[in-house]
N, C-alpha and C positions, 0 to 999 in steps of 0.2 A: 704823478706816477702810480698807477692804479693796480700793477701786478703784486706787490708785497700783501695788500689787502686781500685779494682774490685768493692768493696762496694759502693765507692763514684761514680764510673762511672754507676752503677746500679741506685743509687739514682738520679743521673742527668737524666738519661734515663727516669725514672719514673716521674720525674718533666716535661721533655719534653712532655711526653705522656699527662700529666695532662693539660699542656698549649695547646696542640693540641686538646684535647677535649673540651676545652673551645673556642678555636679560631681555626676552623677546616681549615682556609685558610692558617694558618702556619704549614708548613710540620713538622712531627715529627723528621725524620732525620736531616733536615736542624738545627732546634733547637737544637739537641744534638751536632752537631758540633759547633754552636754558643756559646751554654754553655761552651764547653770545652776551645775555644778560649778565652773567657771571664775569666774563672778560670785560664787559663795558663797565663794570662797578668795583672791580680790583684795582686798587690806586697804581700800581706799577704797570698794569696791562691797560689801564684808562689813558694813560699818557700817548700810549702807542696807538690805540684806538681811535683817538681824538686828533692824532698827528700823521705819521707816517702811513698807517693803514687805512685812515679816512676814505680817500678817493676809491681804493678797491672796494671796501665795504659798501660804500654807497653805490657803486656800480653792481656789485653783487645783489643788494637789496632791491635794484630796480630792473636792470636788464635781465639777470639770470631769473628773477622772479617771473618776468613776463613769459619768457621762453618756456619755462617749467609749467606755466598755467596751459599755455598752448598745447603742450604734450599731454597734459592731464587729460584733454578731451578725447585722446585715443583709449582712455580707460571707459568711456561712457558710450554705449549703444542705445540708439532710440528704441530699438527693439526691448531691450532690458527694461527700460523705463514703462513701455506700454505694457510689459508683462506684469508690472504691479497693480494694475487695474486702475480704473478712473476714479474710484473712492480715495485709493492711496495717493495718487497723482494730485488729485485736488486738494486734499487735506495738507500734503506736503507743501504745495505753493501757498496755501492760507497760513500755515505755520510760519513759513518764511516772511511773508507780508506782515504778519501781526506782530511778530517778534521785531522786524525791522522798524516798522512805524512806531510801535510802542515804545522801543528802547530809544529812538532818534527823538521822541517827544519828550519821554523823562529826561534825557540828556541835556535838551534844551531848557525844559522846565527849571533844572537844578542849576542852570548856567554853567555848564562845562565850557571850558575855554576852546578856542580855535575849532578845528574840525573833529574833536574828539567825539561828538554826539554821532555823526554820520560813521565814523570809523569803528566805534564800538557797535553800533546797530549792524554794520556789514559784518564785522567778525563773528559776532554772536549769532547772527541768522545764517549766514553762509557756510565758511569754512575757516573760520579761525583766523591766525596770522597771514595766511596766503592771502585771503580775500581783502585784509586789511592793507596788505601790500599793494594790491591791484587799485583799491580805491584811493589810496593816499595819492597814487600819481596822477590820477584824473582830477582830483580836487585840489591838488597842488598843497598837500598838507606838510608842514614842517615836521621836523624829527621829533620835537617836543610833543607834537599832537599825536604821532603814531605811538610813542613810548608806552602811555598809559593803556590804550586798547590792547596792545601786543602782550603787556604783562597781565591783563584781565582775562583775556581769553586763554593764555597758557595757564594761569592759576585754576580758572574754572574747568577748563577741559581737562587738566590732571586731576582735580577732584573728582570728575565724573567717572574717570577709571576706577575709583575705589567706591564712590557711593552709589552709582547705578547697579553694578551686580549684587550689592549688598541688599538692594530693595527688590530684586527680581522675584525671589520666591515669597517675600511677604507682600507683595502687591498681586501676587496670584497670576503672573503672566506665563504664557507658554513660550518655548524657546522661539517661535518665529514673532510672537507679540514682542518679547525682549529685543529681538534684532530689529524690528521695525522701530520701536521706542529709541533705541540707540542711535539709529541711523537718522531720525528726525530731530533728535535732541541734543547730540554731542557736536562740538565745532569742528575739529579737525579731523580729516580722513584717518591718519594715523591713530588718533585718540579713539575713532570709532571702531577701527580693527582691534585696538587692544582692549576695549570695553567688551564689545560683542563676542570675541572669541571665546569667552568663558562659557558660552551656551551652546557651542558646537558650530559645525561648518554650516549648517542650514541656517542658524541665526545669523551668522557672519556675512552670509551671501545676501540676505536680504538687507542687512544694515549697510552694506557697501552700496548696492543700488539705491536705496533710498538717499543715502548721503549723497551720492554722485548727483541725483536728481535736484537735491538742494544747490549744488555745486553749479548746475547749469542755469540757474537762475542769477548767478553772479552777472551774466551778460545783459539781461534787460536792467537789472539794478545800475550797473555801471553807466549805461547808456542814458538812463533817466538822470543820474547824477551828472553826466556830461552835459546834458541840456541846461539843467539848473545852473551849472557853473558858466556856461555861455551867457546865460540871461544876467546872471550877477555880474560878470566881467563887463557885460554891456551897461548895465546900469552905473558900474563905477566909472566907466570910461565917460559916459555922458555927463557926469558931474565934474571929473577931474580933466577932461579933454586929453586923457592919455590914451594910447592904442590899447585897444582891448584884446586881451588873450583868449582865444577861443578854441578850447579843446575839441577834438573830433567827437562827433555825436557818438560813434562806435570806435573806440580805440582799436588800433591794428591787433594788438595782442588778443582781444576779445573776438574779432574776426576769425583770427587763427584758431582760436578755441573752438568756435562753432564749426570753422571748416574740419578740425581734427574729428569732432563729434559725427559729422557727416560721413568723413571718411571710414571711421570705425563702424558706422551703421551699414553702409552700402559697398564698401570694399573689403573683400576677404583677404585680409592681411594674414601673412604667415605667423605663427605662434612666436618664432625667434625674432621678428620684428617687433612684436607687441612686448616682449619681455625686454628686449634692448631699449624700447622707447620708455617703459616704466622705469627701468634702471636710471636712465639719463634724466628722466623727470623728476624723479626722488632726490637724486644727487643735486640737481640745479635748484630744487626747492630747499634743500638742507642748506646749501651755501647761502641761499638768498635769506633764509630765515635766520641764520647766524648773524648775517649782516643788519637784519632787523633788531634782533635782540642785542646787539653791541650798541646800538642807539639808545637802548632804553637806560636812563640816569635814575636810579632809584631815589635818590636825594630830591629830584624835581618833582617826583610823584607825591610828596608831602603836602603840596599846595592845593591840589585837587584829590588826593588819595581816597580821603573818606567819601566825598560825594561820588567819585568816579567808582569805587568798590561798591557802594550801594547801587548804583546804576548796573553794574555788572552782575551782581549777585542777583538783583531782581530780574534782569533779562534772561539769565541762566534759569531761574525757577520758572519764568514765564515760558521758555521754550520746552522744558522738560515737562511742564504740566499740560501744555498744548498737545504734545508728542503722546503723552500718556493718554490723553482723551481720545486722540486719533486711533490708537490701536484697539480702542474698545468697540469702535465701529465694525459692523460685520463686513 
């Protein structure tokens, strides 16, 4: 029975929205993840999370996540991306690719278990916990593999809200440069907003467009991962004679996301529709991220916690450093 878990996740999302309304500096989606982690690790709540609430939380973390990502496409217009200029677009793509490849390589080099390397790489290079949730479904990651990446991107993204504004003036960045830096170097969309808003509306606008440009790259990365998964399953099947599971090269929710981007670009949608879609998208992602957070068992992190934390902090430093170099270009 999935209803109890979904209702609890929805209630937690509502609580996160209330706290965000009272304290706007706290990103709603980050709060949803944190509430999930807390619920999943308090002994009385843990029994319910792993028991009666488990089917609904799992449904929320998968189906709701995918629908939310589809609607996220309505926030992104190709016209806005082209308005950034080719230098910014190219550097943003390079930042994502270098961070993804570097983080994945480092995770494999230190022998992180399961699918943690690719999930950490996806979360840090694209859009935090939402990207982890999207990629985990494609590579069939276990809950234990998603727990550490979610905890790491939540930790580092939250730290960025405090650290990057403190470095704004010492680094000599203008408001627009700061917004570019935040958009290119912070993980979650909500964390980007919370970090960039301190520099004013112009910086925030640049940060959001740069950030959503990174989100657009989720589609090709997921497609490449799906191709790799198909090949891996084929090799395993050839050895074991078991039927191979072949995920679609382009998952349906990724196709939906790209279609939503095209609709936002070429169809003049009324403002009320965009506002409504944004509200639904944020609500669905908050519910899904609570479900993902609830699967994080902090005790289990001790086995790979030190190595994984090192990979996460290195990746965070890498993407922030690359983004800082990018904003220095004319």
